[in-house]
Each structure stands twice: as structure tokens, then as C-alpha cells.
C-alpha positions in Angstrom: 147.0 155.9 -37.0 149.7 155.1 -39.7 153.4 156.4 -39.7 154.2 157.2 -43.5 156.7 155.0 -44.1 154.6 152.9 -43.8 152.2 153.4 -46.6 154.7 154.4 -49.4 154.3 151.3 -51.1 150.6 151.3 -50.6 150.0 155.0 -51.8 152.3 154.6 -55.2 149.9 152.2 -56.1 146.7 154.0 -55.1 148.3 156.8 -57.3 148.8 154.4 -60.6 145.7 153.1 -59.9 143.9 156.3 -60.0 145.6 158.5 -62.6 143.4 157.3 -65.2 141.7 159.8 -68.0 137.9 159.9 -68.4 135.9 162.9 -69.8 134.3 165.1 -69.2 131.9 167.7 -70.6 134.4 167.0 -73.3 137.5 167.8 -71.5 139.6 165.1 -70.0 138.8 164.5 -66.2 142.3 164.5 -64.2 142.5 162.8 -60.6 143.7 164.6 -58.0 145.1 162.6 -54.8 147.4 162.3 -52.1 147.8 161.6 -48.1 148.3 163.9 -45.5 150.4 163.5 -42.7 151.9 165.4 -39.3 155.3 166.2 -38.6 155.2 162.6 -36.8 153.9 160.5 -39.5 150.3 160.5 -38.1 147.5 161.1 -41.1 145.4 164.1 -40.7 141.7 163.8 -40.5 138.6 166.0 -42.3 141.2 168.1 -43.8 139.9 171.2 -46.3 141.1 169.8 -49.9 141.1 171.6 -53.0 140.6 174.7 -55.0 139.2 177.4 -52.9 138.8 180.2 -55.2 136.4 177.9 -57.1 134.7 175.5 -54.9 136.1 172.5 -56.1 137.3 169.9 -53.0 136.7 167.4 -50.9 137.5 166.6 -47.4 140.5 164.2 -46.2 139.1 160.9 -44.9 139.9 159.6 -41.3 143.3 158.0 -42.8 144.5 161.2 -44.2 143.9 160.3 -47.8 142.1 162.3 -50.0 140.4 161.9 -54.1 139.1 165.0 -56.2 138.6 165.4 -60.2 139.1 168.4 -62.4 139.3 169.7 -65.2 142.8 170.6 -67.6 141.6 174.0 -67.3 142.6 173.9 -62.9 145.7 172.6 -63.8 147.5 176.5 -63.5 145.7 176.7 -59.7 146.0 176.6 -56.3 145.9 172.7 -54.6 145.6 173.8 -50.6 144.8 171.7 -48.0 143.7 173.4 -44.4 143.4 171.6 -41.2 142.8 172.9 -37.2 146.3 173.5 -35.7 148.4 173.5 -38.7 150.1 176.1 -41.1 147.9 175.7 -44.6 149.9 174.1 -47.2 149.6 175.6 -50.9 151.1 174.1 -53.8 150.4 174.6 -57.8 148.3 171.9 -59.6 150.1 170.8 -61.8 153.3 170.5 -59.5 151.5 168.5 -57.3 150.3 166.4 -59.9 153.7 166.0 -61.6 155.1 164.8 -57.6 156.2 161.2 -57.7 155.0 160.3 -54.5 151.5 162.3 -53.4 152.3 162.7 -49.5 152.0 165.8 -48.1 153.8 166.7 -44.6 151.5 169.4 -42.7 153.1 172.1 -40.3 151.9 172.6 -36.8 151.2 176.3 -36.0 151.5 177.6 -33.0 149.0 180.0 -31.1 150.3 182.8 -28.7 147.0 182.6 -27.1 147.2 183.3 -23.5 145.1 182.0 -20.3 143.9 185.5 -19.8 142.7 185.9 -23.0 140.4 183.4 -23.2 139.4 183.5 -19.4 135.4 184.2 -20.5 134.6 181.7 -23.2 131.7 182.2 -23.1 132.2 186.0 -24.7 133.6 183.7 -28.1 130.4 181.6 -27.9 128.1 184.7 -27.9 129.9 186.5 -30.3 130.2 183.3 -33.0 126.0 183.1 -32.3 125.6 186.3 -33.2 127.7 186.7 -36.4 126.9 182.8 -37.8 124.7 184.5 -40.5 127.2 186.1 -41.2 129.9 184.0 -41.6 128.1 181.4 -43.1 126.8 180.6 -46.4 123.1 181.8 -45.3 121.2 182.1 -48.7 120.2 178.4 -50.8 122.8 177.4 -51.7 123.3 173.0 -53.7 125.2 170.6 -51.9 126.8 167.7 -53.7 126.4 164.9 -51.0 127.6 162.3 -50.5 125.8 160.1 -47.3 126.3 157.0 -46.2 125.0 154.9 -43.3 126.3 151.9 -41.4 123.3 149.5 -39.7 125.1 147.6 -36.9 123.2 144.7 -35.0 124.4 142.4 -32.5 128.3 144.1 -32.8 128.1 143.2 -36.8 127.4 145.3 -39.9 124.7 143.9 -41.6 123.6 146.7 -43.6 124.8 149.5 -45.3 122.6 152.4 -48.3 124.7 155.5 -49.4 122.6 158.1 -51.3 124.5 160.8 -53.7 121.7 163.7 -53.2 121.3 167.2 -54.4 120.7 169.3 -51.3 118.9 172.9 -51.4 120.3 174.6 -47.8 120.4 177.6 -45.9 123.8 176.7 -43.7 123.8 176.6 -40.0 121.8 179.6 -39.5 118.5 177.9 -41.1 117.4 175.0 -42.6 117.7 172.3 -45.1 114.4 173.3 -47.3 114.9 170.7 -49.7 116.7 167.5 -51.7 116.4 164.6 -54.1 118.2 161.5 -54.1 120.0 160.8 -57.2 121.6 157.9 -56.7 121.6 155.2 -54.6 123.1 152.1 -54.2 122.8 149.2 -51.2 124.3 146.1 -49.7 122.3 142.9 -49.2 120.5 143.5 -45.9 121.1 140.7 -43.3 119.7 143.0 -40.3 116.8 140.7 -37.9 115.7 143.9 -37.0 114.4 146.4 -40.5 114.0 149.3 -38.2 113.2 152.2 -40.4 113.0 156.1 -39.4 110.8 158.5 -40.0 112.7 160.5 -42.3 115.9 160.6 -44.4 119.1 160.6 -42.4 119.8 163.5 -43.9 117.5 165.5 -41.6 118.4 163.8 -38.4 121.4 165.5 -39.7 120.1 168.7 -39.5 118.3 168.4 -36.5 120.7 167.3 -34.2 122.6 170.0 -35.2 122.1 172.7 -32.3 123.3 175.5 -34.4 120.6 175.6 -36.6 118.0 175.4 -33.3 118.8 178.6 -32.3 119.9 177.9 -29.4 121.4 179.9 -26.4 125.0 179.9 -25.2 123.5 181.1 -21.7 122.1 177.1 -21.4 125.6 175.9 -21.1 128.3 176.5 -18.7 131.2 177.2 -20.5 134.9 176.2 -20.3 138.2 176.4 -22.5 139.6 173.2 -22.8 142.4 174.1 -25.6 143.7 176.1 -28.1 144.5 175.9 -32.1 144.4 177.7 -35.3 142.9 177.6 -38.9 144.3 179.1 -42.0 146.7 181.6 -40.0 143.7 182.9 -37.3 144.2 181.9 -33.4 141.3 179.5 -32.5 139.8 178.7 -29.4 138.3 175.8 -28.4 135.5 176.0 -25.9 133.3 173.2 -24.2 129.8 173.7 -23.1 128.2 171.2 -20.8 124.2 171.6 -20.2 122.0 170.0 -17.4 120.5 167.2 -19.1 124.4 165.8 -20.2 124.7 167.6 -23.5 128.7 168.4 -24.1 129.2 171.2 -27.4 132.6 171.6 -28.2 133.2 174.7 -30.5 136.3 175.4 -32.2 136.0 179.6 -32.9 138.2 181.5 -35.2 139.6 184.5 -32.2 139.2 187.4 -35.1 136.4 186.5 -37.2 134.4 183.8 -34.7 134.0 181.3 -37.4 132.9 178.4 -36.3 135.2 175.7 -38.1 134.4 173.2 -35.9 131.8 171.5 -33.6 131.2 168.1 -31.6 128.3 167.3 -30.0 127.5 164.3 -27.1 124.0 163.2 -26.5 122.6 160.6 -24.3 119.2 160.9 -25.5 117.9 158.6 -23.5 118.9 156.1 -20.8 121.2 153.3 -22.5 121.0 155.7 -25.8 124.1 157.5 -27.1 124.7 160.2 -29.6 128.3 161.2 -31.0 128.4 163.7 -34.0 130.9 165.7 -35.5 130.0 168.7 -37.9 133.4 170.3 -40.3 132.8 173.3 -42.5 135.1 175.1 -44.7 135.3 178.0 -46.8 133.9 178.9 -49.9 135.2 181.5 -52.7 134.0 184.5 -50.7 135.3 183.1 -47.3 132.5 182.4 -46.0 131.9 178.8 -44.5 129.6 175.7 -45.5 129.4 172.2 -44.3 132.5 170.4 -45.3 132.3 167.3 -43.4 129.8 165.1 -40.9 130.4 162.0 -38.9 127.7 160.8 -36.4 127.3 157.9 -34.5 124.3 156.3 -32.7 124.4 153.5 -29.9 121.1 152.1 -28.6 119.2 148.6 -27.8 115.7 147.2 -29.0 113.6 145.0 -27.8 113.7 141.4 -30.1 109.8 140.2 -31.6 109.0 136.8 -30.8 109.5 136.3 -34.1 113.1 137.0 -34.1 113.5 134.9 -31.0 111.8 131.7 -32.9 114.6 132.5 -35.4 117.4 132.9 -33.3 116.4 129.6 -31.0 116.4 127.9 -34.5 119.6 128.3 -35.2 120.4 128.2 -31.8 121.4 131.5 -31.0 120.8 133.1 -27.4 117.6 134.5 -27.1 118.0 137.7 -25.4 115.6 140.2 -24.7 117.2 143.1 -26.4 120.3 143.2 -28.4 121.9 145.7 -29.2 122.0 148.0 -32.4 124.0 151.4 -34.0 124.0 153.1 -37.0 127.3 155.2 -38.3 126.4 157.9 -41.2 129.4 159.7 -42.8 128.6 162.6 -45.1 131.1 164.1 -47.6 129.9 167.4 -49.2 131.3 166.6 -53.0 130.5 170.2 -53.9 128.8 173.7 -53.8 126.5 175.4 -56.2 125.8 179.3 -55.3 124.0 180.2 -58.8 120.2 179.0 -58.0 120.1 179.1 -61.8 122.8 176.4 -61.9 121.0 174.1 -59.5 119.9 170.7 -60.6 116.9 169.8 -60.9 115.5 168.0 -57.7 112.3 167.7 -55.9 111.5 167.5 -52.3 111.7 164.1 -51.4 108.5 163.2 -48.8 110.5 161.8 -45.3 110.9 158.3 -45.4 113.9 156.1 -44.1 116.9 155.7 -46.4 115.9 152.1 -47.2 112.5 153.3 -48.9 114.2 155.2 -52.1 114.1 152.9 -55.2 116.4 154.4 -57.5 118.1 152.0 -59.8 121.6 151.1 -59.3 123.7 153.4 -62.2 127.8 151.2 -62.0 128.7 154.2 -64.0 127.6 157.0 -62.2 129.6 155.5 -58.9 132.6 154.9 -60.9 132.9 158.1 -62.4 132.1 160.5 -59.1 134.7 162.0 -56.6 134.4 159.4 -53.9 137.1 159.4 -51.1 139.2 156.4 -50.1 138.2 153.6 -48.3 138.9 154.2 -44.7 139.8 151.0 -42.5 136.9 152.2 -41.1 135.0 151.0 -44.0 137.0 148.2 -44.7 136.1 146.5 -41.8 132.3 147.3 -42.1 132.2 146.3 -45.6 134.6 143.1 -45.3 131.5 142.2 -42.1 129.2 142.2 -44.7 131.0 140.5 -47.2 131.6 137.7 -44.5 128.0 136.6 -43.7 127.6 134.8 -47.1 130.4 134.9 -48.9 129.3 138.2 -51.5 131.7 140.6 -52.5 130.0 143.3 -52.1 130.1 145.3 -55.6 127.5 142.1 -56.3 125.2 143.1 -53.7 125.3 146.5 -54.9 124.1 145.3 -58.5 121.3 142.8 -57.2 120.2 144.5 -53.7 118.0 147.0 -55.6 116.0 144.3 -57.9 
């Protein structure tokens, strides 16, 4: 993490470059960007940012930055930023856009929870599961989703795929009913092993969400690990462990029993590892929906004889196995709950992300609210570009041909 006095110049440049005017539905589209820190000057990741009453917004990146677009009619609305452990920040959007620097400092919120109050963590977990449908958007709704997957082989990023997807979902209490890959772009493919998943990685995101499986609280041994807060509500952080080694950490509101965030760690097989984070935020009616998701999987795969011969010809070592990893990142850029306003879509057939042949549309990618590049994003893209010295924007143009 970096302190904000080291990034002021960079932020000014970012803001200056972002404040241009586009045209959207006949109105000027106005970029809203910024950098969120705590009182010690450290970035705050995954905070919910936007105009809550209109379901407009995004999440901060791992580096605490955010970017989204509004129209002129939203200038009188309130920008709200909420994050676990901090007081909610609110400011008039017009006033915020008039600020010279877009640095936002969140104030830590103290909690009054005592050890006595939360001695039986399983009670709060059971109530959270019981009220899951009540606390979340549980009818069909459409999520505007930006899905990214990086493929790592031999400890080097060798492939990147990014999809903009219209997802029809029923929330953590239900299932993804359909989705449509509306836009796509990929890097050049530098992988040794073109491993393909049986379905779109979006579906694995749902599959790895334990809340969608009707899980039982009694299957875990629960303990309280810390206190927190969210938007004025005290939050208890509990951790559950299963006999198979799975660990689930829940951030539960004391009054509402909402699950604002959870993290799951699994060891599906010996030599494999999965870690995932799901972050939720309120809609205009105070119901939770997915805001951000991150998932990492690490493992190894046996090399074929063809790959071994290729490595030998390049004077490379030829081990039996090569380490591989996948890192997934998902931003929800918008939600639509009125079925009449859903974008046209169709149920995609199960297949790997690389098999969706959607023509690259540079204008589309320039026009949507893509989050600012993080240090992790730049590191991986840098590795891809260093393999053959080809800028990723050029790779986007030609990789899908």
C-alpha cells in the first residue's frame, strides 16, 4: 500500500486525463473518479462507491481507486462511499467534482460490541442464513458485469481475457439463470498448455459461493475473530471451519444480519488451492447484491510429451509438472431490476471463456466505466507485453481474428 502524499501528482494526472466529455443518450457523460484512503494514508480496497438511490456506481480497486460515469441529471445527487470498518462518506456530486484533488479520507468507525455479546457466533450465522432471501435482491435482476481472468503458467502471466456480460441472477439465495457475453477482448495467447474449463468462469464464481448451496451453519465450527462496522451498523466477523479444511469468514450486521462480505478458502485436492472473496452492497431499497468478486486458484498440471519436446528445443528444463494459476476479478458496473429494461440476452452454452468469439469493439471499451488499472493489473499486463514486446492494445486488435 502507498500513502496518499506519494500519489497526489499521479492522481491529478489521472483526473485530468479522465475529465473529458462523451455523449450518452443525448446527454453529456461525466466521469467521476477518485482515490480512497484511511486516516493513516493507506488505500481502502473494495469500498462501495456511487449514487445508492439510483443504483449507479462501482467499487474501489485493490489500490483504492474508482471510476464511473454519470449524466448531468445526477449532479445534484449524493456520492456515497461505504466500507467495512469506516464511517460512510457522503458529498454532493457537483461539490465533489469541483474539488481540485479527488482524495477521499474515510474515518474509522469504532464499534461497541463486547466479547460477551458475541460469544455464540453460530447464532448470528444461523440468523444470517435464515434472513438471506429477505436481505438480498432475490428476484431476477440483471447485472452489468466486467469479468477478467488471468492465466499464469510457470509463474508468468501468459494470457488475459476480459468479458462484459449481462447476467440474469437471483442473488446468493438463488442461481444465475442466464447470461450473455456482450463484448470481449483477449491478449495474445502465450500459454504452453491451453487448459479449458468446462463452462464459463462466471458459473464457477456461482458454484464456489457456499451461500448458493443451501449450506448448514452446523457443518462448521464457528468462532468470533473480530468486530467491525458498515454504514453505521456494528458488524461481527466470524470464521467457520469444516472437517474438510474449508474455512469461511463472514462479516455479519448485528442488527440486520446482512452478510456484507465473505471469504472462503478451500483445498479441493492435494496440491491445489482456492481462495475467493465476495463483496455485496445495498441497492436503492437496502437489499444486497454482488458488488465485487475476486478468486485465485493455484495448482499444477502434467506436461505432455509435445510440450516437453518444445521445452527441450528451447533449452528449458522439462519437469513432469508445471505450476499454473488462474486469477479472476469481477466488477459489477450496474444493476437493473425492471425486467422490461433488461438488455436482450440469451442463455450461453457451457464453454471456456476463450471460446466465445465476439468481435473486438475498441469504441465500446473506451466508453464504459472500466475501473482504473491496479498494480496487479499492470504487473500482469507488463508480463504479457514483455514476452514479445507487443503492447496489449495491439494484442486486443488482432488476437480475436
